[in-house]
C-alpha positions as CSV (number, residue, x, y, z in Angstrom):
1,M,54.1,-6.2,-3.4
2,S,56.2,-6.7,-6.5
3,D,55.1,-9.1,-9.3
4,N,57.8,-11.5,-8.3
5,E,56.7,-11.8,-4.7
6,K,54.3,-14.7,-4.1
7,K,51.1,-14.0,-2.2
8,S,50.6,-16.1,0.9
9,P,47.6,-18.5,0.9
10,A,46.0,-16.4,3.6
11,K,46.4,-13.2,1.4
12,E,45.0,-15.0,-1.7
13,L,42.0,-16.3,0.4
14,E,41.4,-12.8,1.8
15,E,41.3,-11.3,-1.7
16,Q,39.0,-14.0,-2.9
17,L,36.5,-13.9,0.0
18,T,36.4,-10.3,1.3
19,Y,35.1,-7.2,-0.3
20,R,36.2,-3.6,0.1
21,T,34.5,-0.7,-1.7
22,P,37.1,0.6,-4.2
23,D,38.3,4.2,-4.1
24,I,37.7,5.6,-7.5
25,A,40.6,8.0,-7.4
26,Q,43.0,5.1,-6.9
27,K,41.4,2.5,-9.1
28,D,40.3,4.7,-12.0
29,P,41.8,8.2,-12.1
30,A,40.5,8.7,-15.6
31,E,37.0,9.1,-14.1
32,F,38.1,12.5,-12.7
33,E,38.1,14.3,-16.0
34,K,34.8,12.8,-17.0
35,A,33.2,13.7,-13.7
36,F,34.5,17.3,-13.7
37,D,33.2,17.8,-17.3
38,F,29.8,16.4,-16.4
39,C,29.5,18.6,-13.3
40,E,30.2,21.9,-14.9
41,P,26.7,22.1,-16.4
42,Y,25.3,20.6,-13.2
43,K,26.8,23.5,-11.3
44,A,25.3,26.0,-13.8
45,F,21.9,24.2,-13.4
46,L,22.0,24.5,-9.6
47,T,22.9,28.1,-9.8
48,E,19.9,28.8,-11.9
49,I,17.4,26.5,-10.2
50,K,16.5,27.0,-6.6
51,T,12.8,25.8,-6.4
52,E,10.7,22.9,-7.7
53,R,8.8,25.3,-10.0
54,E,12.1,26.5,-11.5
55,F,13.3,22.9,-11.9
56,A,10.1,21.7,-13.6
57,A,10.1,24.6,-16.0
58,K,13.8,24.1,-16.9
59,A,13.4,20.3,-17.2
60,A,10.4,20.7,-19.5
61,G,12.4,23.1,-21.7
62,M,15.4,20.7,-21.9
63,L,13.0,17.8,-22.9
64,R,11.4,19.9,-25.6
65,E,14.8,20.9,-27.0
66,A,15.8,17.2,-27.0
67,G,12.7,16.3,-29.1
68,Y,10.2,15.3,-26.5
69,T,6.6,16.0,-27.2
70,P,3.6,16.2,-24.8
71,F,2.2,12.7,-24.2
72,D,-1.0,12.1,-26.2
73,E,-3.1,9.2,-25.1
74,T,-4.7,8.9,-28.6
75,K,-1.5,8.7,-30.5
76,A,0.4,5.5,-31.4
77,Y,4.0,5.4,-30.4
78,K,7.0,3.4,-31.6
79,P,10.3,2.4,-30.0
80,G,12.5,5.4,-29.6
81,D,9.7,8.0,-29.4
82,K,10.1,10.5,-26.6
83,V,7.2,12.1,-24.6
84,Y,6.7,14.1,-21.4
85,Y,4.0,15.2,-19.1
86,E,3.9,18.2,-16.7
87,N,1.9,18.1,-13.5
88,R,0.8,21.5,-12.3
89,S,4.2,23.2,-13.0
90,K,5.8,21.3,-10.1
91,A,6.5,17.8,-11.4
92,V,7.5,16.3,-14.7
93,I,7.5,12.8,-16.2
94,A,9.5,11.8,-19.2
95,T,9.4,8.6,-21.3
96,T,11.4,7.0,-24.0
97,F,9.5,4.1,-25.6
98,G,11.4,0.8,-25.6
99,T,11.7,-2.2,-27.9
100,K,10.0,-4.7,-25.6
101,P,6.3,-4.5,-25.2
102,L,4.9,-2.5,-22.3
103,S,3.4,-5.7,-20.9
104,E,7.0,-6.8,-19.9
105,G,7.3,-3.8,-17.6
106,I,8.9,-0.4,-17.5
107,R,12.1,1.0,-16.0
108,L,11.0,3.7,-13.6
109,N,13.3,6.2,-12.0
110,A,11.9,8.7,-9.5
111,A,13.8,11.6,-7.9
112,H,12.4,14.6,-6.0
113,I,13.0,18.2,-7.0
114,D,11.9,20.0,-3.9
115,A,14.4,20.9,-1.1
116,P,14.3,22.1,2.5
117,R,13.7,25.9,2.6
118,L,11.7,28.7,4.2
119,D,8.2,29.4,2.8
120,L,6.5,32.8,3.4
121,K,3.4,32.7,5.5
122,A,0.1,33.8,3.9
123,N,0.3,37.2,5.6
124,P,4.1,37.6,5.9
125,L,4.9,41.3,6.0
126,F,5.1,43.1,9.4
127,E,7.1,45.9,11.0
128,R,8.8,46.0,14.4
129,K,10.8,48.9,15.8
130,G,12.0,50.3,12.6
131,L,12.6,47.1,10.6
132,A,10.3,45.4,8.1
133,Y,10.2,41.6,8.1
134,F,8.8,38.6,6.3
135,K,7.5,35.8,8.6
136,P,8.2,32.3,7.2
137,H,7.2,28.7,8.0
138,Y,10.0,26.2,7.4
139,Y,9.6,23.5,4.8
140,G,11.1,20.1,5.5
141,G,13.4,18.8,8.2
142,L,16.0,21.6,8.7
143,R,18.1,22.9,11.5
144,K,16.8,26.4,12.1
145,Y,19.9,27.9,13.5
146,Q,21.7,27.3,10.2
147,W,19.5,29.8,8.4
148,T,20.6,32.9,10.4
149,T,23.3,35.4,9.2
150,I,23.6,34.1,5.6
151,P,22.5,35.9,2.4
152,L,19.0,34.7,1.4
153,S,17.1,34.9,-1.9
154,L,13.4,35.0,-2.7
155,H,11.8,32.9,-5.4
156,G,8.2,32.2,-6.4
157,V,5.0,33.3,-8.0
158,I,2.2,35.8,-7.1
159,Y,-1.2,35.9,-8.7
160,K,-2.8,39.3,-8.8
161,K,-6.6,39.9,-8.4
162,D,-7.1,40.0,-12.2
163,G,-5.3,36.6,-12.7
164,E,-2.0,38.0,-13.9
165,K,0.9,35.8,-12.8
166,I,4.0,37.6,-11.4
167,T,7.3,35.6,-11.2
168,V,9.6,36.7,-8.4
169,R,13.4,36.0,-8.3
170,I,15.4,38.3,-6.1
171,G,18.9,37.8,-4.6
172,E,20.6,35.6,-7.2
173,D,22.0,38.3,-9.5
174,P,25.0,40.1,-8.1
175,A,23.2,43.4,-8.6
176,D,20.2,42.2,-6.5
177,P,19.7,42.9,-2.8
178,V,19.6,39.8,-0.5
179,F,17.6,39.1,2.6
180,Y,18.8,38.3,6.1
181,I,17.8,36.6,9.4
182,S,19.7,38.1,12.4
183,D,21.1,36.3,15.4
184,L,22.2,37.5,18.8
185,L,25.7,38.8,19.3
186,P,27.7,36.7,21.6
187,H,28.0,39.5,24.1
188,L,24.2,39.3,24.9
189,A,23.6,35.6,24.2
190,A,24.0,34.1,27.7
191,H,20.3,33.0,28.0
192,Q,20.2,31.8,24.4
193,N,23.4,29.8,24.9
194,A,21.6,27.9,27.6
195,R,19.0,26.6,25.2
196,R,19.3,23.2,23.6
197,L,20.9,23.3,20.1
198,S,17.6,22.3,18.5
199,D,16.0,25.3,20.2
200,G,18.8,27.7,19.6
201,I,16.7,29.5,17.0
202,R,12.9,29.0,17.2
203,G,10.6,29.0,14.3
204,E,9.0,32.3,15.2
205,E,12.5,33.9,15.4
206,L,13.2,33.2,11.7
207,N,12.2,36.8,10.8
208,I,13.6,37.8,7.4
209,I,14.7,41.4,7.2
210,V,13.3,43.1,4.1
211,G,13.6,46.8,4.7
212,S,14.5,49.7,7.1
213,L,13.6,52.9,5.3
214,L,10.5,54.8,6.4
215,Y,7.8,56.1,4.1
216,P,8.1,59.9,4.6
217,D,4.9,60.7,6.3
218,E,4.4,61.1,10.1
219,D,0.7,60.1,9.9
220,V,1.6,56.6,8.8
221,K,1.4,54.0,11.6
222,E,3.9,51.5,10.0
223,P,6.1,53.6,7.7
224,V,8.7,50.9,7.0
225,K,6.1,48.3,6.1
226,L,4.4,50.9,3.8
227,K,7.7,51.7,2.1
228,V,8.3,48.0,1.3
229,L,4.7,47.8,0.0
230,Q,5.3,50.9,-2.2
231,L,8.5,49.4,-3.7
232,L,6.7,46.1,-4.4
233,H,3.8,47.9,-6.0
234,E,6.2,49.9,-8.2
235,K,8.0,46.8,-9.3
236,Y,5.3,44.2,-9.5
237,G,2.0,46.1,-9.3
238,I,0.9,44.1,-6.2
239,T,-0.7,45.0,-2.9
240,E,-0.5,43.3,0.5
241,A,-3.7,41.3,-0.3
242,D,-1.9,39.6,-3.2
243,F,0.3,37.6,-0.7
244,Y,-2.7,35.4,-0.1
245,R,-2.4,34.2,-3.7
246,A,1.3,33.7,-3.7
247,E,3.9,30.9,-3.3
248,L,7.1,32.5,-2.2
249,E,10.2,30.5,-1.1
250,V,13.4,31.6,0.6
251,T,16.7,29.8,0.0
252,A,20.4,30.6,0.5
253,A,21.5,33.0,-2.1
254,G,24.5,32.5,-4.5
255,P,25.9,30.2,-7.1
256,A,27.1,26.6,-6.8
257,R,30.9,26.6,-6.1
258,D,33.8,24.2,-6.2
259,V,35.1,23.1,-2.8
260,G,38.7,22.4,-1.9
261,F,42.1,23.0,-3.5
262,D,41.5,20.1,-5.8
263,R,38.0,21.3,-6.7
264,S,36.7,17.7,-6.2
265,L,33.5,18.7,-4.3
266,I,30.6,21.0,-5.0
267,A,28.8,23.3,-2.4
268,A,25.3,24.3,-3.5
269,V,21.7,24.8,-2.5
270,G,19.4,21.8,-3.0
271,H,21.7,18.9,-3.7
272,D,19.0,16.9,-1.9
273,D,17.6,15.8,-4.2
274,R,18.5,17.6,-7.4
275,V,21.9,15.8,-7.3
276,C,19.8,12.7,-8.3
277,A,17.1,14.5,-10.4
278,Y,19.6,16.3,-12.7
279,P,21.6,13.1,-13.6
280,A,18.3,11.2,-14.0
281,L,17.0,13.9,-16.4
282,R,20.3,13.9,-18.4
283,A,20.3,10.1,-18.5
284,E,16.7,10.1,-19.8
285,I,17.5,12.6,-22.5
286,D,20.6,10.6,-23.5
287,T,18.7,7.3,-23.8
288,V,18.1,6.5,-27.5
289,S,16.9,2.9,-28.0
290,P,16.1,1.3,-24.6
291,T,15.0,-2.2,-24.2
292,Y,12.3,-1.3,-21.7
293,T,10.2,1.8,-21.8
294,T,11.6,4.4,-19.4
295,V,9.6,6.5,-17.0
296,T,11.6,9.3,-15.4
297,V,9.7,11.0,-12.6
298,L,10.8,14.4,-11.2
299,T,8.5,14.9,-8.3
300,D,7.6,17.3,-5.6
301,K,6.8,17.4,-1.9
302,E,9.1,14.6,-0.8
303,E,10.5,16.7,2.0
304,I,7.1,17.0,3.7
305,G,5.9,13.4,3.1
306,S,5.2,13.4,-0.6
307,V,1.8,14.9,0.0
308,G,-0.5,16.8,-2.3
309,T,-1.3,16.4,-6.0
310,T,2.4,16.8,-7.1
311,G,3.8,14.4,-4.5
312,L,4.2,10.6,-5.0
313,N,1.7,9.9,-2.2
314,S,-0.9,10.9,-4.8
315,D,-1.8,8.8,-7.9
316,Y,-0.5,11.0,-10.7
317,V,2.3,8.6,-11.6
318,L,-0.1,5.7,-11.5
319,H,-2.5,7.5,-13.7
320,Y,0.4,8.2,-16.2
321,I,1.3,4.5,-16.3
322,E,-2.3,3.6,-16.7
323,A,-2.5,6.0,-19.7
324,L,0.7,4.3,-21.2
325,A,-0.9,0.9,-20.7
326,D,-4.2,2.0,-22.3
327,N,-2.3,3.5,-25.2
328,A,-0.5,0.2,-25.7
329,G,-3.6,-1.9,-25.3
330,V,-2.3,-3.9,-22.3
331,R,-3.4,-4.3,-18.7
332,V,-1.8,-1.9,-16.3
333,R,-1.4,-4.7,-13.7
334,Q,0.9,-6.5,-16.2
335,V,3.0,-3.3,-16.6
336,L,3.3,-2.7,-12.8
337,T,4.2,-6.2,-11.7
338,H,6.9,-6.7,-14.3
339,S,8.5,-3.3,-13.7
340,L,11.7,-2.4,-11.9
341,S,12.3,1.0,-10.3
342,L,14.9,3.1,-8.7
343,S,14.0,5.6,-5.9
344,S,16.8,8.1,-6.6
345,D,17.5,9.9,-3.4
346,V,20.5,11.0,-1.4
347,S,22.1,9.3,1.6
348,A,24.2,10.8,4.5
349,A,27.9,10.8,3.6
350,Y,30.2,9.7,6.4
351,D,31.5,12.8,8.2
352,P,34.7,12.2,10.1
353,T,34.1,15.3,12.3
354,F,30.9,13.6,13.6
355,A,31.9,10.0,13.3
356,D,30.1,8.8,16.5
357,V,26.7,8.9,14.7
358,F,27.8,6.7,11.8
359,E,28.4,3.0,11.5
360,P,31.5,2.8,9.4
361,N,31.0,-0.6,7.8
362,N,27.5,0.4,6.5
363,S,28.1,4.1,5.7
364,C,28.7,5.7,2.3
365,Y,31.7,7.9,1.6
366,L,32.4,10.9,-0.6
367,G,34.2,9.9,-3.8
368,K,33.4,6.2,-3.8
369,G,30.5,6.2,-6.1
370,C,26.7,6.3,-6.0
371,V,24.9,4.7,-3.0
372,L,22.7,1.6,-3.1
373,S,20.5,1.4,0.0
374,K,18.5,-1.8,0.5
375,Y,16.3,0.1,3.1
376,T,15.9,3.5,4.6
377,G,13.4,4.5,7.3
378,A,14.1,5.0,11.0
379,R,14.0,3.0,14.2
380,G,13.1,-0.4,13.0
381,K,12.9,0.5,9.3
382,S,9.7,2.5,9.8
383,G,8.7,4.2,6.6
384,S,11.0,2.0,4.5
385,N,10.6,0.0,1.4
386,D,13.3,-2.7,2.2
387,A,14.1,-4.0,-1.2
388,S,14.1,-7.8,-1.7
389,A,17.2,-9.9,-2.4
390,E,15.9,-10.4,-6.0
391,T,15.7,-6.7,-6.6
392,M,19.1,-6.1,-5.1
393,Y,20.5,-8.8,-7.4
394,K,19.0,-7.3,-10.5
395,V,20.2,-3.7,-9.8
396,I,23.7,-4.8,-8.6
397,D,24.1,-6.9,-11.8
398,I,23.2,-3.8,-13.9
399,M,25.7,-1.7,-12.1
400,N,28.5,-4.3,-12.2
401,S,27.9,-5.1,-15.9
402,N,28.2,-1.5,-16.9
403,H,31.3,-0.6,-14.8
404,V,29.4,1.7,-12.4
405,Y,31.2,2.5,-9.2
406,W,28.7,2.0,-6.4
407,Q,28.7,1.5,-2.6
408,A,26.3,0.4,0.0
409,G,25.0,2.8,2.6
410,E,22.4,3.7,5.2
411,I,21.7,6.9,7.2
412,G,23.7,6.5,10.4
413,K,23.6,4.2,13.4
414,V,20.3,2.4,14.0
415,D,19.2,4.4,17.0
416,E,20.5,7.8,15.8
417,G,17.6,8.5,13.5
418,G,17.2,7.9,9.8
419,G,15.0,9.1,6.9
420,G,12.6,8.1,4.3
421,T,12.3,8.3,0.5
422,V,9.7,7.9,-2.2
423,A,10.4,4.2,-2.5
424,Q,7.5,3.2,-0.3
425,Y,5.1,5.0,-2.6
426,I,6.5,3.3,-5.7
427,A,6.3,-0.1,-3.9
428,H,2.6,0.7,-3.1
429,M,2.0,0.5,-6.9
430,D,3.3,-3.1,-6.8
431,I,6.6,-2.2,-8.4
432,D,9.9,-3.6,-7.2
433,V,12.1,-0.7,-6.1
434,V,15.4,0.1,-4.4
435,D,17.0,3.3,-3.4
436,L,20.0,4.5,-5.4
437,G,21.5,8.0,-5.0
438,V,24.4,10.2,-4.0
439,P,26.2,10.7,-0.7
440,V,25.7,14.3,0.7
441,L,27.6,16.1,3.4
442,A,25.6,18.4,5.7
443,M,22.3,17.2,4.3
444,H,19.4,19.6,4.7
445,A,21.7,22.5,5.4
446,P,21.1,25.7,3.4
447,V,24.2,24.8,1.4
448,E,25.2,21.1,1.0
449,V,28.3,19.3,-0.3
450,V,28.7,16.4,-2.8
451,S,31.6,14.8,-4.7
452,K,31.8,15.3,-8.4
453,L,32.8,11.7,-8.8
454,D,29.6,10.5,-7.1
455,V,27.4,12.7,-9.2
456,Y,28.9,11.3,-12.4
457,E,28.6,7.7,-11.2
458,A,24.9,8.3,-10.5
459,Y,24.5,9.5,-14.1
460,K,26.3,6.3,-15.3
461,A,24.0,4.2,-13.1
462,F,20.9,5.8,-14.5
463,R,22.1,5.4,-18.1
464,A,22.9,1.7,-17.4
465,F,19.5,1.2,-15.7
466,Y,17.7,2.7,-18.7
467,R,19.8,0.9,-21.3
């Protein structure tokens, strides 16, 4: 419509009363360059970081480089001071002290740094008919068939009998070997094809090939297994008994890569939920003089229910806030009830190939900004936080006032399934919270896909929230 053409009353009323999520590429093409620049270090980060231990160590290093010091409950802090706390090498909390007193609340942002993967069992190594294997247990809600016939890498730590810690990282360097889970050739898969898709590959069939050479001695009962143990002993000085003191994780091998001729998307391991955790970390570091004290939580174990001492279903975050309150000489209940929080987790991006499981009007889309989800959960909002109208107003106002592109979203049709986040555990502390994250395509696959625009808008949202 040209400038000289007059809009009809109906058209004017439609523009006034209806709402349509803007497409960033059309409304603000300048965001592309900013998003691409922001995502180059994000891609490098994902290429380097494949586990929660690696994320926590990298995050702590970045915080120290940015001037953060370990939190000291006996020290007096002033606005602008930056501190951090490490929880058992698997979770990190960072804080920038604000100008308002702590009694007026904090701005808490929590994202998880674990991701679906395969964990080696306590006694993983075995031999069968000339091949040596590792036996895993899968971690989180994954589709087992997706883990076959792709290059795999091994990450983690092993403690030897004398207490020495061995760090393992094999399969990421181009010179490294990788590992592999086989699948049936189509010529022999008639019975397997009759299985349901969810049963196409069973948990006990996720056998990871780790060797095929024999130890050269006919008296050895399991020569391939012994050869693998010999190689591990030569490289790390470990024996089979040391696996009982190990945490070893298997992920897809390889770097984060651009997707598409336009390079607008990123394919990588662990977008869920490092695509929120990394922008949250960057936003925390870039926050200089916040009004409210920030508490950025990079947590573990969300994919299996936030359990354990490094998951949000424990009290370690509450204990940290209690320590902040004691340090400031205020009651922790005042801090909690006056606080506002984001639960920063991903949502399912609308997938046109599988459109029948999505409800288009309430789905999120790649390239339209970060996702604000009033509720998550499944089948009647079970396991959800379900943010109040007051909380939605506050957070939407922050987004709109700071020119953040955002969209509403939920995980598919009501009866198709759903998923939970850490929001319910934050709400359990009597803190108002809502979910805000990034749309992900092929969530929980070994390699997931996100839009660079959405990653950048999440960073902008976190910066605005802290500011």
